[in-house]
KETIMAR-861761 format. One record per residue (C-alpha): x, y, z; residue in one letter; residue number from 1. Coordinates in Angstrom, 1 decimal, decimal comma. Example, Ala and Ser with C-alpha at 12.3 -4.5 7.8 and 13.67 -1.06 7.14 Angstrom:
BEGIN
@X: 12,3; Y: -4,5; Z: 7,8; res: A; n: 1
@X: 13,7; Y: -1,1; Z: 7,1; res: S; n: 2
//
This chain:
BEGIN
@X: 7,8; Y: -7,4; Z: -7,6; res: X; n: 1
@X: 8,7; Y: -4,7; Z: -5,1; res: X; n: 2
@X: 9,0; Y: -2,0; Z: -7,7; res: X; n: 3
@X: 5,7; Y: -3,1; Z: -9,2; res: X; n: 4
@X: 3,9; Y: -3,1; Z: -5,7; res: X; n: 5
@X: 5,2; Y: 0,2; Z: -4,9; res: X; n: 6
@X: 4,1; Y: 1,6; Z: -8,1; res: X; n: 7
@X: 0,6; Y: 0,4; Z: -7,9; res: X; n: 8
@X: 0,2; Y: 1,9; Z: -4,3; res: X; n: 9
@X: 1,8; Y: 5,2; Z: -5,3; res: X; n: 10
@X: -0,6; Y: 5,5; Z: -8,4; res: X; n: 11
@X: -3,6; Y: 4,7; Z: -6,1; res: X; n: 12
@X: -2,5; Y: 7,4; Z: -3,5; res: X; n: 13
@X: -1,9; Y: 10,0; Z: -6,2; res: X; n: 14
@X: -5,2; Y: 9,2; Z: -7,8; res: X; n: 15
@X: -7,1; Y: 9,8; Z: -4,6; res: X; n: 16
@X: -5,4; Y: 13,0; Z: -3,3; res: X; n: 17
@X: -7,5; Y: 16,2; Z: -3,1; res: X; n: 18
@X: -7,1; Y: 17,7; Z: -6,5; res: X; n: 19
@X: -7,3; Y: 21,3; Z: -5,0; res: X; n: 20
@X: -4,1; Y: 20,7; Z: -2,9; res: X; n: 21
@X: -0,7; Y: 20,9; Z: -4,3; res: X; n: 22
@X: 1,0; Y: 17,7; Z: -5,4; res: X; n: 23
@X: 2,9; Y: 16,4; Z: -2,2; res: X; n: 24
@X: 6,2; Y: 14,9; Z: -1,9; res: X; n: 25
@X: 5,4; Y: 11,2; Z: -0,9; res: X; n: 26
@X: 7,4; Y: 7,9; Z: -0,5; res: X; n: 27
@X: 5,8; Y: 4,5; Z: -0,6; res: X; n: 28
@X: 7,6; Y: 1,9; Z: 1,6; res: X; n: 29
@X: 7,2; Y: -1,8; Z: 2,2; res: X; n: 30
@X: 6,2; Y: -2,5; Z: 5,8; res: X; n: 31
@X: 6,2; Y: -6,4; Z: 5,3; res: X; n: 32
@X: 6,1; Y: -8,9; Z: 2,4; res: X; n: 33
@X: 5,9; Y: -12,6; Z: 2,0; res: X; n: 34
@X: 6,0; Y: -15,0; Z: -1,1; res: X; n: 35
@X: 4,3; Y: -18,3; Z: -0,9; res: X; n: 36
@X: 4,5; Y: -20,6; Z: -3,9; res: X; n: 37
@X: 3,6; Y: -18,1; Z: -6,8; res: X; n: 38
@X: 1,9; Y: -15,5; Z: -4,8; res: X; n: 39
@X: 3,1; Y: -12,4; Z: -3,0; res: X; n: 40
@X: 1,4; Y: -10,5; Z: -0,1; res: X; n: 41
@X: 2,7; Y: -7,0; Z: 0,8; res: X; n: 42
@X: 1,8; Y: -4,5; Z: 3,4; res: X; n: 43
@X: 2,8; Y: -0,8; Z: 2,4; res: X; n: 44
@X: 2,5; Y: 2,6; Z: 3,6; res: X; n: 45
@X: 3,4; Y: 6,2; Z: 2,7; res: X; n: 46
@X: 5,1; Y: 9,2; Z: 4,3; res: X; n: 47
@X: 1,8; Y: 11,1; Z: 4,2; res: X; n: 48
@X: 0,5; Y: 11,7; Z: 7,7; res: X; n: 49
@X: -3,1; Y: 10,3; Z: 6,7; res: X; n: 50
@X: -2,9; Y: 7,0; Z: 8,7; res: X; n: 51
@X: -3,5; Y: 4,8; Z: 5,6; res: X; n: 52
@X: -1,9; Y: 1,5; Z: 4,8; res: X; n: 53
@X: -2,2; Y: -0,8; Z: 1,9; res: X; n: 54
@X: -2,6; Y: -4,5; Z: 1,5; res: X; n: 55
@X: -1,5; Y: -5,8; Z: -1,8; res: X; n: 56
@X: -1,8; Y: -9,3; Z: -3,1; res: X; n: 57
@X: -0,4; Y: -11,0; Z: -6,2; res: X; n: 58
@X: -2,2; Y: -13,8; Z: -7,6; res: X; n: 59
@X: 0,4; Y: -15,7; Z: -9,7; res: X; n: 60
@X: -2,0; Y: -18,3; Z: -11,1; res: X; n: 61
@X: -4,1; Y: -15,5; Z: -12,7; res: X; n: 62
@X: -1,2; Y: -12,8; Z: -12,8; res: X; n: 63
@X: -3,6; Y: -10,4; Z: -11,0; res: X; n: 64
@X: -3,0; Y: -7,8; Z: -8,3; res: X; n: 65
@X: -5,5; Y: -7,0; Z: -5,7; res: X; n: 66
@X: -5,4; Y: -3,8; Z: -3,6; res: X; n: 67
@X: -7,0; Y: -3,1; Z: -0,2; res: X; n: 68
@X: -6,7; Y: 0,3; Z: 1,4; res: X; n: 69
@X: -7,1; Y: 0,8; Z: 5,1; res: X; n: 70
@X: -7,2; Y: 3,7; Z: 7,6; res: X; n: 71
@X: -5,5; Y: 3,3; Z: 11,0; res: X; n: 72
@X: -7,7; Y: 4,6; Z: 13,7; res: X; n: 73
@X: -5,9; Y: 3,7; Z: 16,9; res: X; n: 74
@X: -2,9; Y: 2,0; Z: 18,3; res: X; n: 75
@X: -3,5; Y: 1,0; Z: 21,8; res: X; n: 76
@X: -1,6; Y: -1,1; Z: 24,3; res: X; n: 77
@X: -3,7; Y: -3,4; Z: 26,5; res: X; n: 78
@X: -2,1; Y: -5,3; Z: 29,3; res: X; n: 79
//
């Protein structure tokens, strides 16, 4: 499952790169994952400095993957 999840995100990222830029070296890594019954949930990111992260859900009943792409805007400490 990990290999499939990483491949889905890598394909998505490469599809959305600026076509006029050279193809960058990038690595996709798993930040967090969880399996509940037949379902999987992943949070992934890449080594690109774009602030993006990806939520990937596998629905085991339907054997379907769902991808959400997010942009991190800020990380703030509040005391």
